N, CA, C and O atoms as a Tinker XYZ file with bonds, in Angstrom:
   488  protein
     1  N      6.085000  -21.417000    3.072000    73     2
     2  CA     6.635000  -21.302000    1.741000    64     1     3
     3  C      8.114000  -21.663000    1.798000    63     2     4     5
     4  O      8.845000  -21.176000    2.660000    81     3
     5  N      8.550000  -22.512000    0.883000    73     3     6
     6  CA     9.960000  -22.874000    0.832000    64     5     7
     7  C     10.745000  -21.807000    0.088000    63     6     8     9
     8  O     10.171000  -20.915000   -0.537000    81     7
     9  N     12.075000  -21.914000    0.166000    73     7    10
    10  CA    12.918000  -20.984000   -0.563000    64     9    11
    11  C     12.785000  -21.242000   -2.060000    63    10    12    13
    12  O     12.795000  -22.389000   -2.507000    81    11
    13  N     12.661000  -20.170000   -2.824000    73    11    14
    14  CA    12.572000  -20.267000   -4.273000    64    13    15
    15  C     13.973000  -20.051000   -4.840000    63    14    16    17
    16  O     14.649000  -19.091000   -4.471000    81    15
    17  N     14.399000  -20.915000   -5.714000    73    15    18
    18  CA    15.720000  -20.808000   -6.332000    64    17    19
    19  C     15.584000  -20.100000   -7.666000    63    18    20    21
    20  O     14.782000  -20.507000   -8.505000    81    19
    21  N     16.368000  -19.031000   -7.874000    73    19    22
    22  CA    16.397000  -18.329000   -9.152000    64    21    23
    23  C     17.650000  -18.728000   -9.912000    63    22    24    25
    24  O     18.723000  -18.859000   -9.324000    81    23
    25  N     17.514000  -18.922000  -11.220000    73    23    26
    26  CA    18.651000  -19.309000  -12.048000    64    25    27
    27  C     18.537000  -18.657000  -13.418000    63    26    28    29
    28  O     17.435000  -18.477000  -13.938000    81    27
    29  N     19.673000  -18.306000  -13.999000    73    27    30
    30  CA    19.673000  -17.757000  -15.354000    64    29    31
    31  C     19.895000  -18.838000  -16.400000    63    30    32    33
    32  O     19.976000  -18.537000  -17.591000    81    31
    33  N     19.994000  -20.096000  -15.969000    73    31    34
    34  CA    20.158000  -21.207000  -16.914000    64    33    35
    35  C     18.997000  -21.230000  -17.895000    63    34    36    37
    36  O     17.865000  -20.916000  -17.527000    81    35
    37  N     19.270000  -21.602000  -19.144000    73    35    38
    38  CA    18.207000  -21.633000  -20.145000    64    37    39
    39  C     17.491000  -22.976000  -20.213000    63    38    40    41
    40  O     16.410000  -23.069000  -20.794000    81    39
    41  N     18.080000  -24.020000  -19.625000    73    39    42
    42  CA    17.446000  -25.334000  -19.607000    64    41    43
    43  C     17.012000  -25.659000  -18.188000    63    42    44    45
    44  O     17.688000  -25.273000  -17.234000    81    43
    45  N     15.889000  -26.365000  -18.030000    73    43    46
    46  CA    15.434000  -26.706000  -16.682000    64    45    47
    47  C     16.415000  -27.635000  -15.987000    63    46    48    49
    48  O     17.048000  -28.468000  -16.636000    81    47
    49  N     16.546000  -27.503000  -14.688000    73    47    50
    50  CA    17.414000  -28.420000  -13.946000    64    49    51
    51  C     16.917000  -29.859000  -14.082000    63    50    52    53
    52  O     15.717000  -30.096000  -14.226000    81    51
    53  N     17.839000  -30.810000  -14.036000    73    51    54
    54  CA    17.488000  -32.224000  -14.157000    64    53    55
    55  C     16.494000  -32.619000  -13.058000    63    54    56    57
    56  O     16.620000  -32.187000  -11.912000    81    55
    57  N     15.516000  -33.434000  -13.418000    73    55    58
    58  CA    14.553000  -33.945000  -12.449000    64    57    59
    59  C     13.439000  -32.974000  -12.110000    63    58    60    61
    60  O     12.690000  -33.200000  -11.159000    81    59
    61  N     13.317000  -31.888000  -12.876000    73    59    62
    62  CA    12.242000  -30.927000  -12.612000    64    61    63
    63  C     11.267000  -30.918000  -13.778000    63    62    64    65
    64  O     11.530000  -31.481000  -14.841000    81    63
    65  N     10.154000  -30.276000  -13.553000    73    63    66
    66  CA     9.108000  -30.189000  -14.559000    64    65    67
    67  C      8.732000  -28.719000  -14.734000    63    66    68    69
    68  O      8.577000  -27.992000  -13.754000    81    67
    69  N      8.586000  -28.287000  -15.988000    73    67    70
    70  CA     8.129000  -26.917000  -16.251000    64    69    71
    71  C      6.672000  -26.777000  -15.853000    63    70    72    73
    72  O      5.866000  -27.680000  -16.076000    81    71
    73  N      6.346000  -25.647000  -15.265000    73    71    74
    74  CA     4.946000  -25.368000  -14.940000    64    73    75
    75  C      4.407000  -24.284000  -15.856000    63    74    76    77
    76  O      3.400000  -24.479000  -16.538000    81    75
    77  N      5.080000  -23.139000  -15.871000    73    75    78
    78  CA     4.529000  -21.990000  -16.572000    64    77    79
    79  C      5.573000  -20.883000  -16.623000    63    78    80    81
    80  O      6.614000  -20.968000  -15.972000    81    79
    81  N      5.289000  -19.856000  -17.394000    73    79    82
    82  CA     6.118000  -18.645000  -17.403000    64    81    83
    83  C      5.579000  -17.727000  -16.310000    63    82    84    85
    84  O      4.372000  -17.660000  -16.076000    81    83
    85  N      6.486000  -17.030000  -15.651000    73    83    86
    86  CA     6.095000  -16.154000  -14.549000    64    85    87
    87  C      6.880000  -14.846000  -14.670000    63    86    88    89
    88  O      7.942000  -14.807000  -15.291000    81    87
    89  N      6.358000  -13.797000  -14.083000    73    87    90
    90  CA     7.046000  -12.512000  -14.164000    64    89    91
    91  C      6.815000  -11.672000  -12.912000    63    90    92    93
    92  O      5.881000  -11.907000  -12.146000    81    91
    93  N      7.671000  -10.711000  -12.730000    73    91    94
    94  CA     7.522000   -9.682000  -11.709000    64    93    95
    95  C      7.868000   -8.356000  -12.367000    63    94    96    97
    96  O      8.823000   -8.284000  -13.141000    81    95
    97  N      7.124000   -7.324000  -12.079000    73    95    98
    98  CA     7.304000   -6.034000  -12.741000    64    97    99
    99  C      7.377000   -4.923000  -11.707000    63    98   100   101
   100  O      6.693000   -4.967000  -10.685000    81    99
   101  N      8.214000   -3.926000  -11.980000    73    99   102
   102  CA     8.197000   -2.706000  -11.177000    64   101   103
   103  C      8.236000   -1.520000  -12.120000    63   102   104   105
   104  O      8.866000   -1.575000  -13.176000    81   103
   105  N      7.570000   -0.463000  -11.739000    73   103   106
   106  CA     7.537000    0.770000  -12.529000    64   105   107
   107  C      7.629000    1.923000  -11.539000    63   106   108   109
   108  O      6.715000    2.142000  -10.745000    81   107
   109  N      8.715000    2.644000  -11.588000    73   107   110
   110  CA     8.989000    3.695000  -10.612000    64   109   111
   111  C      9.175000    5.036000  -11.302000    63   110   112   113
   112  O      9.559000    5.095000  -12.470000    81   111
   113  N      8.904000    6.095000  -10.587000    73   111   114
   114  CA     9.209000    7.422000  -11.113000    64   113   115
   115  C     10.010000    8.182000  -10.070000    63   114   116   117
   116  O      9.890000    7.932000   -8.871000    81   115
   117  N     10.814000    9.097000  -10.534000    73   115   118
   118  CA    11.595000    9.915000   -9.609000    64   117   119
   119  C     10.822000   11.187000   -9.291000    63   118   120   121
   120  O      9.745000   11.423000   -9.837000    81   119
   121  N     11.380000   12.003000   -8.405000    73   119   122
   122  CA    10.681000   13.230000   -8.064000    64   121   123
   123  C     11.360000   14.446000   -8.686000    63   122   124   125
   124  O     12.434000   14.335000   -9.278000    81   123
   125  N     10.737000   15.580000   -8.549000    73   123   126
   126  CA    11.201000   16.824000   -9.159000    64   125   127
   127  C     12.625000   17.174000   -8.735000    63   126   128   129
   128  O     13.440000   17.565000   -9.570000    81   127
   129  N     12.927000   17.036000   -7.455000    73   127   130
   130  CA    14.239000   17.425000   -6.946000    64   129   131
   131  C     15.350000   16.528000   -7.481000    63   130   132   133
   132  O     16.421000   17.013000   -7.847000    81   131
   133  N     15.096000   15.216000   -7.526000    73   131   134
   134  CA    16.099000   14.296000   -8.068000    64   133   135
   135  C     16.344000   14.565000   -9.549000    63   134   136   137
   136  O     17.482000   14.521000  -10.015000    81   135
   137  N     15.260000   14.848000  -10.290000    73   135   138
   138  CA    15.408000   15.139000  -11.713000    64   137   139
   139  C     16.182000   16.429000  -11.947000    63   138   140   141
   140  O     17.034000   16.495000  -12.832000    81   139
   141  N     15.887000   17.446000  -11.160000    73   139   142
   142  CA    16.583000   18.724000  -11.296000    64   141   143
   143  C     18.062000   18.567000  -10.983000    63   142   144   145
   144  O     18.912000   19.092000  -11.702000    81   143
   145  N     18.371000   17.846000   -9.909000    73   143   146
   146  CA    19.767000   17.591000   -9.526000    64   145   147
   147  C     20.499000   16.833000  -10.635000    63   146   148   149
   148  O     21.638000   17.160000  -10.967000    81   147
   149  N     19.842000   15.819000  -11.205000    73   147   150
   150  CA    20.458000   15.025000  -12.268000    64   149   151
   151  C     20.670000   15.866000  -13.527000    63   150   152   153
   152  O     21.693000   15.731000  -14.198000    81   151
   153  N     19.723000   16.720000  -13.844000    73   151   154
   154  CA    19.846000   17.575000  -15.025000    64   153   155
   155  C     21.004000   18.543000  -14.874000    63   154   156   157
   156  O     21.791000   18.729000  -15.803000    81   155
   157  N     21.109000   19.160000  -13.707000    73   155   158
   158  CA    22.207000   20.102000  -13.462000    64   157   159
   159  C     23.546000   19.382000  -13.549000    63   158   160   161
   160  O     24.486000   19.882000  -14.166000    81   159
   161  N     23.632000   18.226000  -12.941000    73   159   162
   162  CA    24.891000   17.468000  -12.976000    64   161   163
   163  C     25.237000   17.065000  -14.404000    63   162   164   165
   164  O     26.394000   17.150000  -14.815000    81   163
   165  N     24.244000   16.632000  -15.151000    73   163   166
   166  CA    24.457000   16.201000  -16.523000    64   165   167
   167  C     24.934000   17.357000  -17.406000    63   166   168   169
   168  O     25.783000   17.163000  -18.276000    81   167
   169  N     24.394000   18.551000  -17.185000    73   167   170
   170  CA    24.746000   19.711000  -18.006000    64   169   171
   171  C     26.044000   20.387000  -17.581000    63   170   172   173
   172  O     26.609000   21.173000  -18.341000    81   171
   173  N     26.524000   20.090000  -16.373000    73   171   174
   174  CA    27.720000   20.782000  -15.883000    64   173   175
   175  C     28.916000   19.846000  -15.789000    63   174   176   177
   176  O     29.693000   19.736000  -16.738000    81   175
   177  N     29.071000   19.181000  -14.667000    73   175   178
   178  CA    30.289000   18.400000  -14.409000    64   177   179
   179  C     30.228000   16.969000  -14.916000    63   178   180   181
   180  O     31.274000   16.336000  -15.061000    81   179
   181  N     29.068000   16.446000  -15.186000    73   179   182
   182  CA    28.946000   15.057000  -15.610000    64   181   183
   183  C     29.156000   14.097000  -14.452000    63   182   184   185
   184  O     29.123000   14.503000  -13.290000    81   183
   185  N     29.371000   12.832000  -14.763000    73   183   186
   186  CA    29.586000   11.831000  -13.725000    64   185   187
   187  C     28.368000   10.955000  -13.529000    63   186   188   189
   188  O     27.355000   11.087000  -14.216000    81   187
   189  N     28.500000   10.052000  -12.564000    73   187   190
   190  CA    27.409000    9.114000  -12.288000    64   189   191
   191  C     26.238000    9.826000  -11.628000    63   190   192   193
   192  O     26.420000   10.687000  -10.767000    81   191
   193  N     25.051000    9.457000  -12.040000    73   191   194
   194  CA    23.827000    9.984000  -11.450000    64   193   195
   195  C     23.366000    8.996000  -10.379000    63   194   196   197
   196  O     22.586000    8.085000  -10.655000    81   195
   197  N     23.855000    9.187000   -9.165000    73   195   198
   198  CA    23.643000    8.231000   -8.075000    64   197   199
   199  C     22.179000    7.980000   -7.765000    63   198   200   201
   200  O     21.794000    6.845000   -7.483000    81   199
   201  N     21.348000    9.029000   -7.813000    73   199   202
   202  CA    19.929000    8.833000   -7.507000    64   201   203
   203  C     19.275000    7.891000   -8.513000    63   202   204   205
   204  O     18.471000    7.039000   -8.134000    81   203
   205  N     19.616000    8.042000   -9.796000    73   203   206
   206  CA    19.059000    7.148000  -10.803000    64   205   207
   207  C     19.631000    5.735000  -10.668000    63   206   208   209
   208  O     18.910000    4.755000  -10.855000    81   207
   209  N     20.910000    5.627000  -10.346000    73   207   210
   210  CA    21.531000    4.310000  -10.145000    64   209   211
   211  C     20.831000    3.566000   -9.007000    63   210   212   213
   212  O     20.543000    2.375000   -9.123000    81   211
   213  N     20.558000    4.277000   -7.904000    73   211   214
   214  CA    19.856000    3.654000   -6.768000    64   213   215
   215  C     18.434000    3.266000   -7.157000    63   214   216   217
   216  O     17.937000    2.222000   -6.736000    81   215
   217  N     17.773000    4.108000   -7.965000    73   215   218
   218  CA    16.407000    3.819000   -8.389000    64   217   219
   219  C     16.380000    2.570000   -9.276000    63   218   220   221
   220  O     15.478000    1.742000   -9.147000    81   219
   221  N     17.356000    2.430000  -10.172000    73   219   222
   222  CA    17.419000    1.251000  -11.032000    64   221   223
   223  C     17.668000   -0.005000  -10.203000    63   222   224   225
   224  O     17.028000   -1.034000  -10.418000    81   223
   225  N     18.597000    0.082000   -9.258000    73   223   226
   226  CA    18.880000   -1.068000   -8.384000    64   225   227
   227  C     17.639000   -1.467000   -7.587000    63   226   228   229
   228  O     17.327000   -2.652000   -7.471000    81   227
   229  N     16.935000   -0.480000   -7.038000    73   227   230
   230  CA    15.710000   -0.754000   -6.288000    64   229   231
   231  C     14.654000   -1.399000   -7.195000    63   230   232   233
   232  O     13.981000   -2.343000   -6.782000    81   231
   233  N     14.505000   -0.898000   -8.423000    73   231   234
   234  CA    13.529000   -1.446000   -9.360000    64   233   235
   235  C     13.821000   -2.893000   -9.715000    63   234   236   237
   236  O     12.903000   -3.708000   -9.805000    81   235
   237  N     15.102000   -3.221000   -9.920000    73   235   238
   238  CA    15.488000   -4.601000  -10.227000    64   237   239
   239  C     15.168000   -5.516000   -9.048000    63   238   240   241
   240  O     14.594000   -6.590000   -9.229000    81   239
   241  N     15.540000   -5.091000   -7.843000    73   239   242
   242  CA    15.275000   -5.911000   -6.652000    64   241   243
   243  C     13.784000   -6.093000   -6.418000    63   242   244   245
   244  O     13.347000   -7.177000   -6.033000    81   243
   245  N     13.002000   -5.050000   -6.644000    73   243   246
   246  CA    11.556000   -5.138000   -6.471000    64   245   247
   247  C     10.942000   -6.113000   -7.473000    63   246   248   249
   248  O     10.073000   -6.906000   -7.108000    81   247
   249  N     11.381000   -6.062000   -8.726000    73   247   250
   250  CA    10.866000   -6.988000   -9.743000    64   249   251
   251  C     11.216000   -8.434000   -9.386000    63   250   252   253
   252  O     10.387000   -9.328000   -9.553000    81   251
   253  N     12.442000   -8.672000   -8.895000    73   251   254
   254  CA    12.838000  -10.030000   -8.485000    64   253   255
   255  C     12.018000  -10.501000   -7.289000    63   254   256   257
   256  O     11.590000  -11.655000   -7.253000    81   255
   257  N     11.791000   -9.628000   -6.309000    73   255   258
   258  CA    10.969000  -10.001000   -5.152000    64   257   259
   259  C      9.566000  -10.384000   -5.587000    63   258   260   261
   260  O      8.998000  -11.347000   -5.071000    81   259
   261  N      9.004000   -9.645000   -6.527000    73   259   262
   262  CA     7.648000   -9.961000   -7.014000    64   261   263
   263  C      7.634000  -11.271000   -7.779000    63   262   264   265
   264  O      6.669000  -12.029000   -7.687000    81   263
   265  N      8.693000  -11.550000   -8.533000    73   263   266
   266  CA     8.820000  -12.826000   -9.237000    64   265   267
   267  C      8.834000  -13.976000   -8.235000    63   266   268   269
   268  O      8.130000  -14.969000   -8.419000    81   267
   269  N      9.619000  -13.850000   -7.192000    73   267   270
   270  CA     9.704000  -14.876000   -6.151000    64   269   271
   271  C      8.367000  -15.039000   -5.433000    63   270   272   273
   272  O      7.946000  -16.158000   -5.138000    81   271
   273  N      7.709000  -13.930000   -5.157000    73   271   274
   274  CA     6.405000  -13.977000   -4.482000    64   273   275
   275  C      5.381000  -14.733000   -5.320000    63   274   276   277
   276  O      4.638000  -15.562000   -4.796000    81   275
   277  N      5.339000  -14.451000   -6.612000    73   275   278
   278  CA     4.398000  -15.146000   -7.497000    64   277   279
   279  C      4.706000  -16.642000   -7.558000    63   278   280   281
   280  O      3.792000  -17.467000   -7.562000    81   279
   281  N      5.992000  -16.992000   -7.604000    73   279   282
   282  CA     6.375000  -18.408000   -7.626000    64   281   283
   283  C      5.964000  -19.092000   -6.333000    63   282   284   285
   284  O      5.512000  -20.237000   -6.352000    81   283
   285  N      6.116000  -18.401000   -5.209000    73   283   286
   286  CA     5.744000  -18.955000   -3.914000    64   285   287
   287  C      4.257000  -19.205000   -3.774000    63   286   288   289
   288  O      3.852000  -20.119000   -3.056000    81   287
   289  N      3.429000  -18.409000   -4.447000    73   287   290
   290  CA     1.971000  -18.572000   -4.357000    64   289   291
   291  C      1.504000  -19.916000   -4.888000    63   290   292   293
   292  O      0.466000  -20.423000   -4.463000    81   291
   293  N      2.260000  -20.501000   -5.815000    73   291   294
   294  CA     1.846000  -21.807000   -6.345000    64   293   295
   295  C      2.845000  -22.906000   -5.970000    63   294   296   297
   296  O      2.907000  -23.955000   -6.611000    81   295
   297  N      3.622000  -22.638000   -4.921000    73   295   298
   298  CA     4.538000  -23.635000   -4.356000    64   297   299
   299  C      5.560000  -24.173000   -5.356000    63   298   300   301
   300  O      5.889000  -25.359000   -5.327000    81   299
   301  N      6.055000  -23.325000   -6.225000    73   299   302
   302  CA     7.104000  -23.751000   -7.156000    64   301   303
   303  C      8.408000  -23.927000   -6.385000    63   302   304   305
   304  O      8.624000  -23.285000   -5.357000    81   303
   305  N      9.266000  -24.795000   -6.886000    73   303   306
   306  CA    10.573000  -25.003000   -6.270000    64   305   307
   307  C     11.587000  -23.971000   -6.730000    63   306   308   309
   308  O     12.503000  -23.621000   -5.986000    81   307
   309  N     11.428000  -23.486000   -7.945000    73   307   310
   310  CA    12.403000  -22.550000   -8.473000    64   309   311
   311  C     11.927000  -21.909000   -9.751000    63   310   312   313
   312  O     10.880000  -22.252000  -10.298000    81   311
   313  N     12.730000  -20.965000  -10.210000    73   311   314
   314  CA    12.470000  -20.285000  -11.472000    64   313   315
   315  C     13.785000  -20.297000  -12.243000    63   314   316   317
   316  O     14.810000  -19.850000  -11.730000    81   315
   317  N     13.760000  -20.803000  -13.464000    73   315   318
   318  CA    14.980000  -20.818000  -14.267000    64   317   319
   319  C     14.794000  -19.937000  -15.499000    63   318   320   321
   320  O     13.675000  -19.541000  -15.826000    81   319
   321  N     15.879000  -19.638000  -16.167000    73   319   322
   322  CA    15.824000  -18.777000  -17.345000    64   321   323
   323  C     15.448000  -17.350000  -16.994000    63   322   324   325
   324  O     14.856000  -16.644000  -17.810000    81   323
   325  N     15.782000  -16.923000  -15.796000    73   323   326
   326  CA    15.395000  -15.585000  -15.338000    64   325   327
   327  C     16.150000  -14.530000  -16.146000    63   326   328   329
   328  O     17.366000  -14.613000  -16.323000    81   327
   329  N     15.417000  -13.558000  -16.620000    73   327   330
   330  CA    16.002000  -12.435000  -17.349000    64   329   331
   331  C     15.444000  -11.139000  -16.794000    63   330   332   333
   332  O     14.250000  -11.028000  -16.518000    81   331
   333  N     16.320000  -10.165000  -16.636000    73   331   334
   334  CA    15.905000   -8.824000  -16.231000    64   333   335
   335  C     15.830000   -8.016000  -17.518000    63   334   336   337
   336  O     16.835000   -7.843000  -18.208000    81   335
   337  N     14.650000   -7.525000  -17.839000    73   335   338
   338  CA    14.437000   -6.846000  -19.117000    64   337   339
   339  C     14.778000   -5.364000  -19.033000    63   338   340   341
   340  O     14.109000   -4.586000  -18.353000    81   339
   341  N     15.828000   -5.004000  -19.739000    73   339   342
   342  CA    16.255000   -3.628000  -19.978000    64   341   343
   343  C     15.845000   -2.587000  -18.946000    63   342   344   345
   344  O     14.984000   -1.749000  -19.215000    81   343
   345  N     16.456000   -2.637000  -17.769000    73   343   346
   346  CA    16.156000   -1.556000  -16.836000    64   345   347
   347  C     16.682000   -0.252000  -17.413000    63   346   348   349
   348  O     17.858000   -0.148000  -17.761000    81   347
   349  N     15.819000    0.728000  -17.512000    73   347   350
   350  CA    16.233000    1.997000  -18.080000    64   349   351
   351  C     15.322000    3.115000  -17.609000    63   350   352   353
   352  O     14.182000    2.886000  -17.205000    81   351
   353  N     15.840000    4.305000  -17.667000    73   351   354
   354  CA    15.012000    5.478000  -17.429000    64   353   355
   355  C     14.478000    5.855000  -18.791000    63   354   356   357
   356  O     15.239000    6.210000  -19.691000    81   355
   357  N     13.162000    5.777000  -18.942000    73   355   358
   358  CA    12.555000    5.918000  -20.259000    64   357   359
   359  C     11.692000    7.166000  -20.350000    63   358   360   361
   360  O     11.368000    7.800000  -19.346000    81   359
   361  N     11.336000    7.494000  -21.567000    73   359   362
   362  CA    10.523000    8.678000  -21.812000    64   361   363
   363  C      9.098000    8.354000  -22.179000    63   362   364   365
   364  O      8.523000    9.027000  -23.034000    81   363
   365  N      8.510000    7.362000  -21.573000    73   363   366
   366  CA     7.165000    6.961000  -21.952000    64   365   367
   367  C      6.048000    7.684000  -21.238000    63   366   368   369
   368  O      4.927000    7.731000  -21.746000    81   367
   369  N      6.319000    8.248000  -20.076000    73   367   370
   370  CA     5.249000    8.885000  -19.317000    64   369   371
   371  C      5.736000   10.228000  -18.793000    63   370   372   373
   372  O      6.610000   10.286000  -17.927000    81   371
   373  N      5.183000   11.276000  -19.306000    73   371   374
   374  CA     5.604000   12.616000  -18.885000    64   373   375
   375  C      4.653000   13.133000  -17.812000    63   374   376   377
   376  O      3.452000   12.864000  -17.857000    81   375
   377  N      5.184000   13.864000  -16.864000    73   375   378
   378  CA     4.327000   14.486000  -15.873000    64   377   379
   379  C      3.869000   15.853000  -16.392000    63   378   380   381
   380  O      4.130000   16.191000  -17.546000    81   379
   381  N      3.208000   16.619000  -15.573000    73   379   382
   382  CA     2.630000   17.887000  -16.038000    64   381   383
   383  C      3.675000   18.926000  -16.414000    63   382   384   385
   384  O      3.337000   19.921000  -17.056000    81   383
   385  N      4.936000   18.728000  -16.035000    73   383   386
   386  CA     5.998000   19.657000  -16.404000    64   385   387
   387  C      6.729000   19.204000  -17.670000    63   386   388   389
   388  O      7.671000   19.867000  -18.105000    81   387
   389  N      6.310000   18.083000  -18.268000    73   387   390
   390  CA     6.943000   17.590000  -19.475000    64   389   391
   391  C      8.157000   16.715000  -19.217000    63   390   392   393
   392  O      8.802000   16.270000  -20.167000    81   391
   393  N      8.488000   16.456000  -17.946000    73   391   394
   394  CA     9.608000   15.563000  -17.631000    64   393   395
   395  C      9.183000   14.123000  -17.873000    63   394   396   397
   396  O      7.993000   13.806000  -17.873000    81   395
   397  N     10.158000   13.263000  -18.078000    73   395   398
   398  CA     9.846000   11.866000  -18.375000    64   397   399
   399  C     10.680000   10.926000  -17.515000    63   398   400   401
   400  O     11.441000   10.119000  -18.048000    81   399
   401  N     10.551000   11.016000  -16.204000    73   399   402
   402  CA    11.389000   10.188000  -15.319000    64   401   403
   403  C     10.725000    8.870000  -14.939000    63   402   404   405
   404  O     10.216000    8.739000  -13.826000    81   403
   405  N     10.721000    7.911000  -15.825000    73   403   406
   406  CA    10.036000    6.653000  -15.559000    64   405   407
   407  C     11.018000    5.503000  -15.703000    63   406   408   409
   408  O     11.752000    5.421000  -16.688000    81   407
   409  N     11.029000    4.617000  -14.719000    73   407   410
   410  CA    11.875000    3.432000  -14.759000    64   409   411
   411  C     10.972000    2.208000  -14.839000    63   410   412   413
   412  O     10.083000    2.024000  -14.008000    81   411
   413  N     11.211000    1.371000  -15.854000    73   411   414
   414  CA    10.434000    0.152000  -16.013000    64   413   415
   415  C     11.374000   -1.039000  -15.982000    63   414   416   417
   416  O     12.342000   -1.087000  -16.741000    81   415
   417  N     11.099000   -2.002000  -15.111000    73   415   418
   418  CA    11.922000   -3.206000  -14.989000    64   417   419
   419  C     10.994000   -4.407000  -14.931000    63   418   420   421
   420  O      9.978000   -4.377000  -14.236000    81   419
   421  N     11.339000   -5.466000  -15.659000    73   419   422
   422  CA    10.585000   -6.710000  -15.525000    64   421   423
   423  C     11.564000   -7.872000  -15.372000    63   422   424   425
   424  O     12.643000   -7.883000  -15.965000    81   423
   425  N     11.163000   -8.835000  -14.573000    73   423   426
   426  CA    11.923000  -10.068000  -14.385000    64   425   427
   427  C     11.022000  -11.203000  -14.854000    63   426   428   429
   428  O      9.898000  -11.341000  -14.371000    81   427
   429  N     11.500000  -12.008000  -15.781000    73   427   430
   430  CA    10.696000  -13.076000  -16.373000    64   429   431
   431  C     11.461000  -14.392000  -16.270000    63   430   432   433
   432  O     12.682000  -14.416000  -16.423000    81   431
   433  N     10.746000  -15.483000  -16.010000    73   431   434
   434  CA    11.375000  -16.795000  -15.953000    64   433   435
   435  C     10.346000  -17.895000  -16.089000    63   434   436   437
   436  O      9.153000  -17.621000  -16.219000    81   435
   437  N     10.800000  -19.148000  -16.061000    73   435   438
   438  CA     9.913000  -20.313000  -16.126000    64   437   439
   439  C      9.920000  -21.020000  -14.785000    63   438   440   441
   440  O     10.979000  -21.269000  -14.208000    81   439
   441  N      8.744000  -21.338000  -14.297000    73   439   442
   442  CA     8.603000  -22.053000  -13.026000    64   441   443
   443  C      8.978000  -23.516000  -13.187000    63   442   444   445
   444  O      8.702000  -24.127000  -14.219000    81   443
   445  N      9.607000  -24.073000  -12.165000    73   443   446
   446  CA     9.923000  -25.504000  -12.171000    64   445   447
   447  C      9.428000  -26.157000  -10.893000    63   446   448   449
   448  O      9.169000  -25.493000   -9.890000    81   447
   449  N      9.307000  -27.440000  -10.955000    73   447   450
   450  CA     8.803000  -28.246000   -9.858000    64   449   451
   451  C      9.545000  -29.564000   -9.771000    63   450   452   453
   452  O      9.902000  -30.140000  -10.798000    81   451
   453  N      9.776000  -30.035000   -8.601000    73   451   454
   454  CA    10.326000  -31.392000   -8.457000    64   453   455
   455  C      9.280000  -32.330000   -7.897000    63   454   456   457
   456  O      9.483000  -33.544000   -7.901000    81   455
   457  N      8.176000  -31.808000   -7.417000    73   455   458
   458  CA     7.125000  -32.631000   -6.803000    64   457   459
   459  C      6.027000  -32.952000   -7.818000    63   458   460   461
   460  O      5.442000  -32.040000   -8.402000    81   459
   461  N      5.749000  -34.215000   -8.030000    73   459   462
   462  CA     4.710000  -34.632000   -8.982000    64   461   463
   463  C      3.314000  -34.343000   -8.463000    63   462   464   465
   464  O      2.373000  -34.272000   -9.252000    81   463
   465  N      3.152000  -34.175000   -7.151000    73   463   466
   466  CA     1.817000  -34.007000   -6.577000    64   465   467
   467  C      1.356000  -32.549000   -6.561000    63   466   468   469
   468  O      0.382000  -32.229000   -5.879000    81   467
   469  N      2.020000  -31.666000   -7.287000    73   467   470
   470  CA     1.648000  -30.256000   -7.311000    64   469   471
   471  C      0.239000  -30.085000   -7.873000    63   470   472   473
   472  O     -0.127000  -30.801000   -8.805000    81   471
   473  N     -0.569000  -29.156000   -7.338000    73   471   474
   474  CA    -1.953000  -28.991000   -7.791000    64   473   475
   475  C     -2.085000  -28.686000   -9.286000    63   474   476   477
   476  O     -3.091000  -29.054000   -9.892000    81   475
   477  N     -1.097000  -28.024000   -9.895000    73   475   478
   478  CA    -1.204000  -27.731000  -11.309000    64   477   479
   479  C     -0.937000  -28.962000  -12.186000    63   478   480   481
   480  O     -1.174000  -28.917000  -13.393000    81   479
   481  N     -0.455000  -30.042000  -11.603000    73   479   482
   482  CA    -0.208000  -31.265000  -12.339000    64   481   483
   483  C     -1.409000  -32.206000  -12.337000    63   482   484   485
   484  O     -1.385000  -33.242000  -13.001000    81   483
   485  N     -2.443000  -31.860000  -11.608000    73   483   486
   486  CA    -3.603000  -32.740000  -11.481000    64   485   487
   487  C     -4.415000  -32.792000  -12.751000    63   486   488
   488  O     -5.428000  -33.489000  -12.809000    81   487
């Protein structure tokens, strides 16, 4: 597998051909102890919630890795127009204690190719 190039450009690079839209997704949850620590910090001294910051960073990197992996499966040269969709700690899925520690991240882009002999071009 060759190196996949990621770009946030909205137009395809010169000399390439669009193949398809591709995505990578990650969905993570935190644990009871991290949530309790974050709640106490939020209610008392405030400040950055490092555990959540690390979880968001990990989720973004995981979504990008999955995007690259999917592009590599069909021998794409690159992905352009890459967007990371609203990484956030959301309240969509509550556990049995009523907490809602869910992080959803998606990376979306368009596959490009410079080789005319690609199997999807046949």
